[in-house]
C-alpha positions in Angstrom: 2.2 55.0 -43.3 -1.0 54.4 -44.6 -3.0 51.6 -43.3 -4.1 49.0 -46.0 -8.1 49.0 -46.4 -9.7 45.5 -45.4 -10.1 44.1 -49.0 -13.3 41.8 -49.7 -12.4 38.4 -51.8 -12.6 38.8 -55.3 -15.8 37.8 -57.0 -14.1 34.1 -58.0 -11.2 33.9 -56.1 -12.0 30.2 -54.9 -14.9 27.8 -55.2 -18.0 27.9 -52.7 -17.8 25.9 -49.7 -18.4 22.7 -49.9 -20.0 19.8 -47.6 -17.6 17.2 -46.5 -19.6 14.7 -48.9 -19.1 17.0 -52.1 -15.2 16.9 -50.9 -14.8 13.5 -50.8 -16.7 13.2 -54.0 -14.3 15.1 -55.8 -11.5 13.0 -58.3 -8.4 13.7 -57.1 -6.5 14.8 -59.8 -2.8 13.8 -60.3 -1.7 17.5 -61.3 -2.7 18.7 -57.6 -0.7 16.3 -55.7 2.1 19.1 -55.6 -0.5 22.0 -55.0 0.4 23.9 -57.4 -1.8 26.7 -58.6 -2.7 25.9 -62.3 -4.1 29.0 -64.5 -3.5 30.1 -67.9 -0.7 32.9 -66.5 2.6 31.1 -66.4 3.9 29.7 -63.3 7.3 31.3 -62.4 9.5 29.6 -60.3 12.0 31.8 -58.1 15.5 31.7 -58.4 17.6 30.3 -55.3 14.1 31.4 -53.5 14.5 35.3 -54.9 11.6 36.9 -57.3 13.2 38.4 -59.9 11.5 41.4 -61.4 12.2 43.3 -64.5 11.7 46.9 -65.7 8.2 47.9 -65.3 7.1 44.9 -63.4 5.8 44.7 -59.9 4.8 42.2 -57.3 1.5 42.0 -55.2 0.8 39.5 -52.5 -3.2 38.1 -52.1 -3.5 36.5 -48.7 -6.2 34.0 -47.6 -6.1 32.1 -51.0 -5.0 28.8 -49.2 -5.3 27.7 -45.4 -2.4 28.6 -43.9 -0.3 25.1 -43.0 0.4 25.0 -39.6 1.9 21.9 -39.4 3.4 18.6 -41.5 -0.1 16.6 -41.9 -2.9 19.5 -41.9 -6.3 18.5 -42.7 -6.6 21.4 -44.6 -4.2 21.2 -47.1 -5.1 17.7 -47.6 -8.4 18.8 -48.6 -7.2 21.8 -50.5 -5.4 19.2 -52.5 -9.0 18.0 -54.0 -10.0 21.0 -55.6 -10.4 21.8 -59.2 -7.3 23.9 -60.6 -9.8 24.8 -63.9 -12.4 26.2 -61.8 -9.5 28.0 -60.1 -8.3 29.3 -63.4 -11.2 30.8 -64.3 -12.3 32.4 -60.7 -8.5 34.0 -60.7 -9.1 35.3 -64.2 -12.2 36.7 -63.4 -11.1 38.2 -60.2 -7.8 39.5 -60.8 -8.0 40.7 -64.3 -10.6 43.8 -64.2 -8.9 46.2 -61.7 -5.6 45.9 -63.2 -6.5 46.3 -67.0 -8.3 49.4 -65.5 -4.9 50.2 -64.2 -3.2 49.6 -67.4 -1.3 46.5 -65.8 -1.4 43.1 -67.1 -0.8 39.8 -64.9 2.8 38.7 -66.0 2.9 35.5 -63.7 1.9 33.7 -60.3 3.9 32.5 -57.4 2.2 30.2 -55.2 3.0 30.4 -51.2 0.6 27.0 -50.5 2.4 27.2 -46.9 1.6 31.0 -46.2 -1.9 30.5 -47.7 -1.3 33.1 -50.2 0.2 33.8 -53.9 2.6 36.6 -55.5 1.1 38.1 -58.7 3.6 39.8 -60.7 2.1 42.8 -62.8 3.7 44.9 -65.6 2.4 48.4 -67.3 1.0 47.4 -70.9 0.2 51.1 -72.2 3.4 52.7 -70.9 1.1 54.7 -67.9 2.7 54.7 -64.9 0.4 53.8 -62.3 1.7 53.5 -58.6 1.5 50.3 -56.7 -0.5 51.8 -53.8 -3.1 53.4 -56.4 -3.2 50.0 -57.7 -3.5 48.0 -54.3 -6.4 50.8 -53.4 -8.5 50.0 -56.5 -8.3 46.1 -56.0 -9.1 46.2 -52.4 -11.9 48.6 -53.5 -13.0 45.7 -56.1 -12.5 43.1 -53.1 -15.2 45.1 -50.7 -18.0 43.8 -53.0 -20.8 42.7 -50.9 -21.3 40.1 -53.0 -17.9 38.4 -52.8 -17.7 35.1 -51.4 -15.4 33.7 -48.3 -13.1 31.2 -49.1 -14.5 27.5 -47.9 -11.5 27.2 -45.2 -12.3 30.5 -43.5 -16.0 31.5 -43.8 -15.4 34.5 -41.7 -12.3 36.3 -43.4 -12.0 37.7 -46.9 -9.3 38.1 -48.9 -6.5 40.8 -49.1 -4.0 42.3 -51.3 -0.9 43.9 -50.3 1.7 45.4 -52.3 5.3 43.7 -51.9 7.4 46.5 -50.6 10.3 44.1 -50.2 12.3 41.5 -51.7 10.5 38.0 -50.3 12.4 35.1 -49.8 10.2 32.2 -51.3 11.5 28.9 -49.2 10.3 25.3 -49.0 12.1 24.7 -45.4 10.1 23.0 -42.5 9.6 26.2 -41.0 6.1 26.6 -40.7 4.0 29.7 -40.0 3.8 31.4 -36.5 2.1 34.7 -35.4 5.1 36.0 -34.2 8.1 37.3 -36.2 11.6 37.9 -35.9 13.0 41.2 -37.5 17.1 41.3 -38.2 18.8 44.5 -38.8 21.4 44.2 -41.2 23.4 46.2 -43.5 22.8 46.2 -47.2 26.2 44.5 -47.6 24.7 41.5 -45.0 26.8 42.8 -41.8 25.2 43.4 -38.6 23.4 47.0 -38.5 24.8 49.8 -35.8 21.6 51.2 -35.4 18.3 49.5 -33.7 14.8 50.6 -35.7 12.6 52.4 -33.4 9.5 50.9 -32.3 7.6 53.6 -33.6 8.9 52.6 -37.3 8.4 49.2 -37.0 5.1 49.9 -35.7 4.2 52.0 -38.7 5.5 49.6 -41.3 3.9 46.2 -39.9 0.6 47.7 -38.3 -1.3 47.4 -41.8 -0.9 43.7 -42.1 -2.9 43.0 -38.8 -3.1 44.0 -34.9 0.1 43.8 -33.3 0.3 42.8 -29.5 3.6 43.2 -28.9 6.6 44.8 -30.0 10.3 43.8 -28.0 13.2 45.3 -30.0 16.7 44.0 -28.7 19.8 45.7 -29.0 22.1 43.5 -27.1 22.3 40.6 -29.7 23.7 40.7 -32.7 22.5 41.4 -35.2 20.4 43.7 -33.5 16.6 42.8 -33.8 12.8 43.0 -32.7 10.4 40.5 -32.3 6.8 41.2 -33.2 4.0 39.5 -32.1 0.2 39.9 -34.2 -2.5 38.8 -33.0 -3.6 36.7 -35.7 -1.7 34.0 -37.8 -2.4 36.1 -41.1 -1.1 39.3 -40.3 2.5 37.5 -39.5 2.5 35.5 -43.1 1.5 38.6 -45.0 3.8 40.8 -43.3 7.0 38.5 -43.8 6.0 37.9 -47.6 6.1 41.6 -48.1 8.6 43.2 -45.9 11.2 40.7 -45.8 14.4 42.1 -47.7 13.0 46.2 -47.5 15.3 48.6 -46.8 14.8 51.6 -44.8 16.6 54.6 -43.4 17.7 54.6 -39.8 19.8 57.5 -38.3 22.1 58.0 -41.5 22.2 54.3 -42.0 20.6 51.9 -44.4 19.3 49.2 -42.6 17.8 45.9 -44.7 14.7 44.3 -42.8 15.4 40.5 -42.6 11.7 39.1 -41.4 11.5 35.5 -40.3 8.8 33.0 -38.4 10.0 32.6 -34.6 8.6 29.5 -33.5 5.9 29.9 -30.0 6.9 28.0 -27.2 3.7 27.6 -25.6 3.5 27.4 -22.0 0.6 25.5 -20.4 -0.6 27.7 -17.5 -2.3 25.3 -15.3 0.8 22.9 -16.1 3.2 26.0 -15.2 1.4 26.6 -12.0 1.4 23.2 -11.1 5.6 22.7 -11.4 5.6 26.1 -9.9 3.7 25.2 -6.7 4.4 21.5 -5.5 4.4 22.1 -1.7 0.5 23.1 -2.6 0.1 20.5 -5.6 1.8 17.2 -4.4 -0.8 17.1 -1.3 -3.7 17.6 -3.1 -2.3 14.6 -5.6 -1.6 12.7 -2.2 -5.8 13.1 -1.3 -7.0 13.1 -5.1 -4.6 9.8 -5.3 -6.4 8.4 -1.8 -9.7 9.4 -2.5 -9.6 7.5 -6.0 -7.7 4.4 -4.3 -10.7 4.4 -1.9 -13.2 4.8 -3.9 -12.1 2.2 -6.2 -10.4 -0.4 -3.9 -12.5 -0.3 -0.1 -15.7 -1.7 -1.5 -14.1 -4.3 -2.7 -11.8 -5.1 0.1 -15.1 -4.6 2.6 -17.0 -7.3 0.3 -13.9 -9.3 1.1 -14.4 -9.0 4.5 -17.7 -9.7 4.7 -16.9 -12.9 2.9 -15.0 -13.9 5.6 -17.0 -13.5 8.1 -19.7 -15.1 6.5 -17.7 -18.3 5.6 -18.7 -18.0 2.2 -15.5 -19.4 0.7 -15.3 -22.0 3.1 -16.1 -25.1 1.2 -16.6 -27.3 4.6 -19.4 -25.6 5.5 -21.5 -26.1 2.3 -24.3 -28.7 2.6 -23.5 -30.1 -1.1 -19.9 -30.7 0.5 -20.9 -32.1 3.4 -23.3 -34.7 1.6 -20.9 -35.6 -0.8 -18.1 -35.7 1.8 -20.4 -38.3 3.9 -20.8 -40.4 0.7 -17.5 -41.0 -0.5 -15.4 -41.1 3.0 -16.6 -44.8 3.4 -15.6 -45.8 0.2 -12.0 -44.1 -0.3 -9.7 -45.0 2.5 -7.5 -41.3 2.2 -10.6 -39.9 3.0 -11.6 -41.4 6.2 -10.7 -39.5 9.2 -10.8 -40.1 12.8 -13.5 -39.2 14.3 -13.0 -37.1 17.2 -16.2 -35.3 18.0 -16.9 -38.2 20.7 -13.5 -38.1 22.7 -13.7 -34.2 22.3 -16.9 -34.1 23.6 -15.7 -36.1 27.0 -13.4 -33.3 28.1 -16.1 -30.8 27.3 -18.3 -32.7 30.6 -15.6 -31.0 33.0 -16.4 -27.8 31.4 -20.0 -27.8 31.1 -20.5 -24.6 33.3 -17.8 -22.6 31.8 -19.3 -23.1 28.1 -23.2 -22.2 29.6 -21.5 -19.0 31.0 -19.7 -18.3 28.0 -22.9 -18.7 25.8 -25.0 -16.4 28.0 -22.3 -13.6 28.0 -22.4 -14.2 24.4 -26.4 -13.2 24.5 -26.1 -10.2 26.9 -25.5 -6.7 25.3 -22.8 -6.2 27.8 -20.2 -3.9 26.1 -16.5 -5.2 27.4 -14.2 -7.8 26.7 -14.5 -12.0 27.5 -11.1 -13.4 28.4 -10.6 -17.0 28.4 -7.4 -17.9 30.1 -5.8 -21.1 30.1 -2.3 -22.7 29.4 -0.9 -23.6 26.5 -2.5 -26.7 24.7 -5.7 -26.3 27.6 -8.1 -26.7 24.9 -9.3 -23.0 24.5 -9.4 -22.7 21.1 -11.3 -26.4 20.6 -13.5 -25.0 23.6 -14.8 -21.8 21.8 -14.8 -22.6 17.9 -15.8 -26.2 18.4 -18.1 -25.9 21.2 -19.5 -22.3 21.7 -19.5 -20.8 17.9 -20.0 -24.2 16.6 -22.7 -23.7 13.7 -22.6 -19.7 14.1 -22.2 -17.8 10.9 -20.9 -14.7 12.0 -17.6 -15.6 13.3 -13.9 -13.7 12.4 -11.0 -15.7 13.9 -7.7 -13.9 14.3 -4.2 -15.7 15.0 -1.9 -13.4 16.7 0.5 -16.2 16.6 0.6 -15.5 12.6 1.2 -11.9 12.7 4.0 -12.3 15.3 6.0 -14.7 13.5 6.0 -12.0 10.6 9.2 -10.2 10.6 9.3 -6.7 8.8 6.8 -4.2 8.6 5.5 -5.1 4.8 4.9 -9.0 6.0 3.3 -7.6 9.2 1.0 -5.9 7.6 0.4 -8.3 5.1 -0.4 -11.2 7.6 -3.0 -8.9 9.6 -4.6 -8.3 6.4 -5.0 -12.3 5.6 -6.1 -12.4 9.1 -9.1 -10.6 8.2 -9.5 -11.3 5.1 -8.6 -7.4 3.7 -7.9 -7.7 -0.3 -6.0 -6.7 -2.6 -3.3 -5.7 -0.5 -0.3 -3.7 -2.1 2.3 -3.7 0.6 4.9 -3.3 -2.0 3.5 0.1 -3.2 4.3 1.5 0.9 8.1 1.3 -0.2 7.8 2.7 -3.6 6.0 5.9 -2.3 8.6 6.2 0.4 11.1 6.3 -2.7 9.2 8.9 -4.6 8.8 10.6 -0.7 12.5 10.4 -0.3 13.0 12.3 -4.0 10.3 15.2 -3.0 12.1 15.9 0.1 15.2 16.1 -1.6 14.1 18.2 -4.5 11.7 20.6 -3.2 11.9 20.0 0.4 8.0 19.1 0.9 7.1 15.9 2.7 3.9 14.6 0.4 2.3 12.2 2.7 2.3 9.2 0.4 4.0 7.0 2.6 2.2 5.4 5.4 3.5 3.9 8.3 2.9 0.5 9.7 0.8 1.9 12.4 -1.4 3.8 9.9 -1.8 0.6 7.6 -2.9 -1.6 10.0 -5.6 0.8 11.5 -6.6 1.4 7.8 -7.1 -2.5 7.6 -9.0 -2.6 10.8 -11.2 0.6 10.0 -12.5 -1.2 6.8 -12.9 -4.3 8.9 -14.9 -2.7 11.4 -17.2 -1.1 8.8 -17.4 -4.8 7.1 -18.6 -6.1 10.7 -21.4 -3.7 11.3 -22.8 -4.4 7.6 -22.7 -8.0 8.6 -24.6 -7.4 11.7 -27.3 -5.5 10.0 -27.8 -8.1 6.9 -30.9 -9.4 8.8 -32.1 -6.1 9.4 -35.4 -5.4 7.1 -38.1 -2.7 7.0 -40.7 -4.9 8.2 -39.4 -5.6 11.7 -41.1 -4.5 14.6 -38.0 -2.2 15.6 -37.5 -0.7 12.3 -37.6 3.1 13.6 -34.6 2.4 15.6 -31.3 3.5 14.2 -28.4 1.3 13.4 -26.6 1.7 16.9 -30.1 1.2 18.8 -30.8 -1.7 16.7 -27.4 -3.4 17.7 -27.6 -2.5 21.1 -30.6 -4.1 21.3 -30.4 -7.3 19.3 -26.6 -8.6 20.6 -27.4 -11.9 19.0 -27.1 -10.6 15.6 -23.5 -9.1 16.5 -20.5 -11.1 14.6 -17.8 -12.5 17.4 -14.4 -11.8 16.9 -12.2 -14.3 18.4 -8.5 -12.9 18.7 -6.4 -16.2 19.3 -2.8 -16.3 21.5 -2.9 -13.0 22.4 -0.5 -11.9 24.7 0.7 -8.9 26.8 2.9 -6.3 24.9 6.6 -7.7 24.5 10.1 -5.7 24.4 10.0 -5.6 20.5 8.5 -2.5 19.1 6.8 -4.4 16.1 4.8 -6.7 18.2 4.1 -4.1 21.3 2.5 -2.1 17.8 0.3 -5.2 16.3 -0.9 -5.6 20.2 -1.9 -2.0 20.9 -3.9 -1.9 17.2 -6.0 -4.9 17.9 -6.8 -4.0 21.6 -7.7 -0.3 20.9 -9.5 -1.4 17.8 -11.4 -4.1 19.8 -12.5 -1.7 22.1 -13.9 0.5 19.6 -15.5 -2.1 18.2 -17.5 -3.5 21.7 -18.3 0.1 22.8 -20.1 0.7 19.3 -21.9 -2.5 19.7 -20.7 -4.2 16.6 -19.4 -7.2 17.7 -18.3 -9.0 20.4 -14.7 -10.1 21.2 -13.4 -12.9 23.0 -9.5 -13.1 23.7 -7.8 -16.4 23.6 -4.5 -16.5 25.9 -2.2 -18.2 28.2 -0.7 -14.9 29.5 -2.2 -13.5 33.4 -0.7 -10.0 31.9 -3.1 -9.6 29.4 -5.7 -8.6 31.4 -4.1 -5.6 33.0 -3.2 -4.9 29.4 -6.8 -5.0 28.2 -8.1 -2.8 31.1 -6.3 -0.3 29.8 -8.2 -0.2 26.7 -11.7 -0.4 28.5 -10.5 1.3 32.0 -14.2 1.5 32.8 -15.6 -1.9 32.1 -14.8 -5.2 34.2 -13.6 -7.8 31.7 -15.8 -10.9 32.0 -12.9 -13.2 32.7 -13.0 -17.5 32.7 -9.8 -19.7 33.5 -9.8 -23.2 31.8 -7.8 -25.9 33.7 -6.8 -29.2 33.1 -9.1 -32.2 32.5 -10.2 -34.6 35.6 -8.3 -37.6 35.7 -11.5 -39.4 35.1 -12.0 -37.5 31.8 -8.3 -37.6 30.7 -8.7 -41.5 30.9 -11.9 -41.8 29.0 -10.5 -39.5 26.2 -7.5 -41.8 25.7 -9.5 -45.2 25.8 -11.7 -43.9 23.5 -9.1 -42.7 21.2 -7.6 -45.9 21.6 -10.5 -47.7 20.5 -11.5 -46.2 17.7 -8.3 -46.3 16.5 -8.4 -50.3 16.9 -11.4 -50.4 15.4 -10.4 -48.7 12.1 -7.0 -51.0 11.9 -9.2 -54.0 12.2 -11.5 -53.1 9.8 -8.8 -52.2 7.0 -6.9 -55.4 7.9 -10.1 -57.1 7.3 -10.9 -55.4 3.7 -7.1 -56.3 2.9 -7.9 -60.0 3.9 -10.7 -60.2 1.5 -8.7 -58.3 -1.5 -5.7 -60.7 -0.9 -7.5 -64.0 -0.4 -6.2 -64.8 2.9 -2.1 -64.4 1.8 0.4 -65.2 3.7 0.8 -61.5 4.5 -2.6 -61.3 5.6 -2.4 -64.3 7.9 0.9 -62.9 9.7 -1.0 -59.9 10.2 -3.7 -61.3 11.8 -1.7 -63.9 14.0 -0.2 -60.5 15.3 -3.5 -59.2 16.1 -4.7 -62.2 17.9 -1.5 -62.4 20.0 -2.4 -58.6 21.2 -5.7 -59.4 21.8 -5.1 -60.0 25.2 -3.4 -57.0 25.4 -5.1 -54.6 28.7 -4.2 -50.6 27.5 -5.8 -49.4 30.7 -2.7 -51.1 32.6 -0.3 -48.5 33.8 -2.8 -46.1 32.2 -3.9 -44.2 35.7 -0.1 -43.9 36.8 0.5 -42.3 33.3 -2.5 -40.0 33.3 -1.5 -38.9 37.0 1.8 -37.9 35.9 0.7 -36.4 32.5 -2.3 -34.5 34.0 -5.1 -33.7 32.0 -3.5 -31.3 29.2 -4.7 -32.4 25.7 -1.7 -32.4 23.8 0.1 -34.7 26.2 -3.3 -37.1 26.0 -3.1 -37.1 22.8 0.7 -38.1 22.5 0.0 -40.6 25.1 -3.1 -42.1 23.0 -0.9 -42.2 19.4 2.2 -43.9 21.1 -0.5 -46.7 23.0 -1.8 -47.2 19.0 1.7 -47.8 18.2 2.2 -50.5 20.5 3.7 -48.8 23.2 2.4 -49.9 26.9 1.7 -46.6 29.2 4.8 -46.8 31.1 6.8 -46.9 27.8 5.1 -43.7 26.5 5.4 -41.9 29.9 8.9 -42.4 29.8 9.1 -41.1 26.1 6.8 -37.8 26.9 9.1 -37.1 30.1 12.2 -37.2 28.1 10.5 -34.6 25.6 9.7 -32.6 27.8 13.6 -32.4 29.5 14.4 -31.4 26.3 12.0 -28.5 25.9 12.7 -27.3 29.3 16.8 -27.7 28.5 16.5 -26.0 25.4 13.9 -23.0 26.2 15.7 -22.1 29.7 19.0 -23.5 30.1 20.7 -23.2 26.5 21.7 -19.6 26.6 22.4 -16.8 29.2 19.2 -14.7 28.9 15.5 -16.3 28.8 12.7 -15.0 26.3 14.9 -11.7 25.2 16.4 -11.2 28.7 13.4 -11.1 30.9 14.9 -13.9 33.0 18.1 -15.7 33.6 18.6 -19.8 33.8 19.6 -19.3 37.7 16.1 -17.9 38.4 14.2 -20.6 36.3 16.4 -23.1 38.0 15.2 -21.7 41.3 11.1 -22.0 40.2 12.1 -25.7 38.7 13.4 -26.7 41.9 10.6 -25.3 43.7 7.7 -26.9 41.6 9.5 -30.3 41.6 8.7 -30.0 45.4 5.4 -28.8 45.6 2.4 -28.7 43.3 2.1 -24.7 43.3 3.4 -22.1 45.3 1.8 -18.5 46.1 3.0 -16.1 43.7 4.7 -13.5 45.7 6.9 -16.3 47.5 9.8 -16.3 44.6 9.5 -12.6 44.7 11.1 -12.5 48.1 13.6 -14.3 47.1 17.5 -12.7 46.1 17.3 -14.1 42.8 14.0 -12.2 42.0 15.1 -8.9 44.1 15.3 -6.6 40.7 13.1 -7.9 38.3 10.8 -10.1 40.0 7.3 -9.8 37.9 9.0 -9.2 34.5 11.0 -12.4 35.7 8.0 -14.6 36.3 6.5 -13.2 32.6 9.3 -14.4 30.8 9.3 -17.8 32.6 5.5 -17.9 31.9 6.2 -17.2 28.1 8.3 -20.1 27.7 5.8 -22.1 29.0 8.1 -23.3 32.2 5.5 -22.3 34.5 1.9 -21.0 34.4 0.6 -18.4 36.5 -3.0 -18.6 37.9 -5.2 -15.9 38.9 -7.9 -15.3 41.7 -11.6 -14.5 40.6 -10.6 -10.6 41.2 -7.8 -11.1 38.4 -4.7 -10.4 40.5 -2.0 -13.4 40.2 -2.2 -15.3 43.0 -0.4 -19.1 42.3 2.2 -20.6 40.1 2.4 -23.9 38.8 4.5 -26.2 36.0 3.8 -25.2 32.8 2.6 -28.4 32.0 1.8 -31.2 34.9 4.2 -33.6 33.0 6.9 -31.1 33.8 6.9 -31.9 37.4 8.1 -35.3 36.5 10.7 -33.5 34.0 11.9 -31.4 36.7 12.6 -34.1 38.6 14.3 -36.2 36.3 16.6 -33.0 35.5 17.4 -32.5 39.1 18.7 -36.0 39.3 21.5 -35.4 36.5 23.9 -34.7 39.1 26.1 -32.5 36.6 23.4 -30.6 35.8 22.4 -29.9 39.1 26.0 -29.0 40.0 26.3 -26.5 36.8 23.3 -25.0 37.6 23.7 -25.0 41.7 27.4 -23.6 40.8 25.9 -21.0 38.5 23.1 -19.9 41.4 25.6 -19.6 44.0 27.9 -17.0 42.1 24.3 -15.0 41.3 23.7 -14.9 44.9 27.2 -14.0 45.8 27.3 -11.3 43.4 23.7 -10.0 44.7 25.4 -10.0 48.3 28.9 -8.0 47.0 26.3 -5.3 45.5 24.7 -4.9 48.9 28.2 -4.9 50.6 29.2 -1.8 48.0 25.9 0.0 48.7 26.7 -0.2 52.5 30.4 0.8 52.4 29.8 3.6 50.0 26.8 5.0 52.4 29.6 4.3 55.4 31.6 6.9 53.2 29.3 9.3 53.2 28.5 9.2 57.0 32.0 9.7 58.4 32.0 13.4 58.5 28.6 13.3 60.6 27.9 13.1 64.2 25.0 12.0 66.2 23.2 9.2 67.8 21.0 8.8 64.7 24.2 8.5 62.6 25.8 6.1 65.0 22.6 4.0 64.9 22.6 4.0 61.0 26.0 3.0 61.0 25.7 0.4 63.1 23.2 -0.6 61.0 25.0 -0.8 58.0 27.9 -3.0 60.0 25.4 -5.6 60.9 24.0 -5.8 57.4 27.7 -5.9 55.9 28.1 -8.7 58.7 25.1 -10.9 57.2 26.4 -10.4 53.8 29.8 -11.7 54.3 28.5 -14.4 56.4 26.0 -15.5 53.4 29.0 -14.9 51.1 31.2 -17.2 53.1 28.6 -19.9 52.8 28.1 -19.5 49.6 31.9 -20.0 48.6 32.2 -22.9 50.9 29.0 -24.5 48.7 30.8 -23.7 45.5 33.8 -25.5 46.5 31.6 -28.8 46.9 29.7 -28.3 43.5 32.9 -27.5 41.8 34.4 -31.1 42.9 31.2 -32.8 41.6 31.8 -31.3 38.3 35.5 -32.5 38.4 34.3 -35.8 38.4 31.3 -35.7 36.8 30.7 -36.9 33.3 
């Protein structure tokens, strides 16, 4: 087959290119709404999609007349709708007629193919001279190659081409839009499937003249047999479909009709396809990208919130304007009036002046270690540190481990820690969502996305952000005009310990058996050690647990902890504290009564109140107070309870009795309501032994109970568990080792005595203790018998000595068991008669 020449655009085939402003100014003619080709030539409508030709007529196809319509809403198609049909009529007449007239042909009709971007032109011979369509095609191509031929507006770089129609085109108006890929089915003339497939060489010769071909794929397995031809450009496919469809060729002695239709191209995005095929590479990269974006967006906000919390930016109580307003309105509005406890609290601080001065000196020093303030519950640790030492200091971060310890579940623990340090926003729910995504990814592609973060990782992230904020807070006051401006940030913080923030970690206890809580304490201690080592902040631990020093020493193994122990207030300070609280409350009551009397004009109710007050005027609050303080000791909680009860009209003796009764209930509930204490760390028998021992003595050496049979297996763990329940308090020596054991509260000695005076309770616990001791001795007997069985077959004086030792040990255990059995019988009789 001869390749068609590349025709140029005919002289007036289309209008010159218009600017967008000119296109918008063209009137929209109603006749152009259906984009019909308007000219003086008759426009023929195909019959059932087929163009009929008479004897002596032929078809030509002109390409690139219209823009190819590739979609329902094609902007080029809409713009072409605005063009003037009269101008097109003149251009077509002046362009198509000259070469056709010279060849002895005239235009019979025109069939527009708007969707394919071309037109069919039907021509007929005028003088009877027979001229081949190939010659006409060559003449028209030569005419269109004229250099002055303009380009169409929709394709400025491509001219119009003319082809002779070799088949029987099918003109349809289906929603099938042109594609550079066409499918050629091989069928018989009667419509059945052809038995032979057309070779690629033949197909190439037929279709190459319409444009460059990328690929030809012949499939002989499908029915009918077919070939898929992919053109480089869309115009080549449209011309080939309109010119070749319906052509009959001979292959292997069989006549084969070529049926051509567009084949939709399934476009595959190379990037998306690569991403879908490489999830093990893409998912980790997406995680890194997501993490980076999250960090860039939220980490600065979170750091700012932490800085605001450390600097107390959101605490209205420290605002000077609020303080002035509060002072002005407090006396006017009774509901805002509150008890002034500062003067009363200062009485207790007099006993701790040495400790206060020592702590203040440590904060001024640059020692890279922890400050540990140890004291029993309600000993005033937090009031001492926050209310006295750090009062008025700006850069303070308070973390309460009790709030974190009360949270259950990973997300709640993370939220609680974030709330304590001011870390927000927190998306704890996102971890549950990402865990589901991670599980789905493992099940589908077998790769861990890494989106899910463990509780430890989330806590470490919060603490790292907090460390960054604390360093920025410490460097806020630094300027370029300072004398030591040439120092680095680390050197500056080391040289100026007074610029560092102070972190107060309250209720810090030794790691418990609960994995979640142990993780929290480990993270906090490790983070605090890094903070101190980097000179970012001072860290103060407030605790009532003696074992904390041991666990904190693991975080700072090369440093000596700065340790102070808070005791109870002295009897004189405790007495003055209670009296000052009582007198302040009485003054407030008298003032309220006087105000009520003035407003009610001394009514009967006012008179009765006044008479009641006058009747108690001779009441001496100090009577019996010394005895009450002797029993209660200097513990702030009990002193406040005593003061409140006295304000309600109770005498010190009555208040003391109620407080002791409350203490008895606390002890019974925490130590004797279950078989195990503090999660199994101690037993009620061990608690009873310590209660009985401390009821006789104010304190005992720490290692004395460890020698008793009840504490033979778990002495340290049991004493630590009893300390957690506040039944006992473990005191430390100057070196930090445990030295002595006291009751958890001074009032507990009176509570111990009251419990031991209950014969039924005492008989029950004595019986349980004797059973526990019997079990211990039976265990010793069993061990001795087992060893004697092993020594039967051995001989020698050494073996004989060992046997005698074991027999003596068995005899001693048996004597103890018999003694325990006798005592158990006595206590059982008391239980049988007691109520």
